[in-house]
Kinemage of the C-alpha trace (Angstrom):
@kinemage 1
@onewidth
@group {chain A} dominant
@subgroup {mainchain}
@vectorlist {calphas} color= white
{ca met a 1} P 108.014 111.782 94.821
{ca ser a 2} L 107.577 113.257 91.377
{ca glu a 3} L 104.508 115.249 92.399
{ca gln a 4} L 106.524 117.254 94.873
{ca thr a 5} L 109.183 118.104 92.291
{ca gly a 6} L 106.788 118.791 89.416
{ca glu a 7} L 108.235 115.911 87.391
{ca arg a 8} L 106.255 113.323 85.468
{ca pro a 9} L 105.137 110.245 87.418
{ca thr a 10} L 107.627 107.379 87.614
{ca gly a 11} L 107.035 103.850 86.337
{ca val a 12} L 106.055 102.718 89.835
{ca glu a 13} L 103.583 105.598 90.125
{ca his a 14} L 102.086 104.767 86.710
{ca lys a 15} L 101.687 101.149 87.784
{ca leu a 16} L 99.790 102.236 90.905
{ca glu a 17} L 97.586 104.598 88.878
{ca arg a 18} L 96.702 101.794 86.449
{ca ala a 19} L 95.914 99.454 89.339
{ca ile a 20} L 93.610 102.051 90.912
{ca ile a 21} L 91.646 102.567 87.696
{ca leu a 22} L 91.328 98.845 87.026
{ca gln a 23} L 90.146 98.301 90.599
{ca leu a 24} L 87.527 101.052 90.294
{ca leu a 25} L 86.274 99.962 86.879
{ca gly a 26} L 85.842 96.336 87.984
{ca glu a 27} L 83.223 94.074 86.451
{ca glu a 28} L 80.403 95.168 88.752
{ca gly a 29} L 79.645 98.361 86.812
{ca glu a 30} L 80.175 101.662 88.614
{ca arg a 31} L 82.311 100.906 91.596
{ca arg a 32} L 82.918 103.301 94.442
{ca ser a 33} L 85.498 102.640 97.075
{ca ser a 34} L 86.913 104.300 100.149
{ca gln a 35} L 90.557 105.287 100.124
{ca ala a 36} L 91.165 102.818 102.978
{ca gln a 37} L 89.577 99.973 100.986
{ca leu a 38} L 91.732 100.807 97.966
{ca ala a 39} L 94.906 100.913 100.073
{ca val a 40} L 94.158 97.446 101.475
{ca ala a 41} L 93.073 95.965 98.128
{ca leu a 42} L 96.181 97.261 96.370
{ca gly a 43} L 98.602 96.768 99.271
{ca val a 44} L 99.936 100.335 99.174
{ca glu a 45} L 100.747 102.958 101.758
{ca ala a 46} L 98.167 105.674 102.347
{ca gln a 47} L 100.496 108.510 101.265
{ca ala a 48} L 101.377 106.884 97.927
{ca leu a 49} L 97.675 106.223 97.324
{ca arg a 50} L 96.688 109.825 98.132
{ca glu a 51} L 99.315 111.161 95.734
{ca ala a 52} L 98.160 108.839 92.941
{ca leu a 53} L 94.508 109.739 93.553
{ca glu a 54} L 95.367 113.428 93.380
{ca arg a 55} L 97.175 112.987 90.040
{ca leu a 56} L 94.284 110.972 88.588
{ca ser a 57} L 91.681 113.405 89.905
{ca asn a 58} L 93.582 116.391 88.486
{ca ala a 59} L 93.643 114.622 85.104
{ca gly a 60} L 89.874 113.972 85.231
{ca val a 61} L 90.270 110.197 85.350
{ca leu a 62} L 88.570 109.701 88.686
{ca cys a 63} L 86.412 111.572 91.170
{ca val a 64} L 87.096 112.061 94.862
{ca ala a 65} L 84.547 113.252 97.418
{ca gly a 66} L 85.770 113.094 100.980
{ca asn a 67} L 87.063 109.565 101.461
{ca glu a 68} L 85.068 108.093 98.550
{ca val a 69} L 86.649 107.486 95.123
{ca trp a 70} L 85.152 106.384 91.781
{ca ala a 71} L 86.080 106.328 88.098
{ca ser a 72} L 84.957 109.367 86.114
{ca ala a 73} L 82.221 109.078 83.492
{ca ala a 74} L 84.888 109.548 80.796
{ca ala a 75} L 87.008 106.682 82.161
{ca arg a 76} L 83.946 104.406 82.347
{ca arg a 77} L 82.972 105.271 78.757
{ca ile a 78} L 86.488 104.632 77.463
{ca asp a 79} L 86.372 101.277 79.252
{ca glu a 80} L 82.973 100.485 77.686
{ca leu a 81} L 84.459 101.167 74.260
{ca gly a 82} L 87.160 98.597 74.963
{ca leu a 83} L 89.981 101.100 74.839
{ca ile a 84} L 91.285 100.172 78.296
{ca ala a 85} L 93.050 96.827 78.219
{ca ile a 86} L 95.648 95.064 80.295
């Protein structure tokens, strides 16, 4: 994995990171999820999910507390401004 080598995330890793953020931003307003729920919803292995969550958390895009994950206030605001699009 790129995280272990200090390299930039790969295309597959970017795709997973985008999917995580879109899942957390959802249409229901602030959406919190457990890591297990995210893994099931996105159909990914726990290790790949943990690595992606760590990268996003380190970048300030999402927040992690224990097993709970949610989009950061900055990510929600950027989404409100319509700057996040598929």
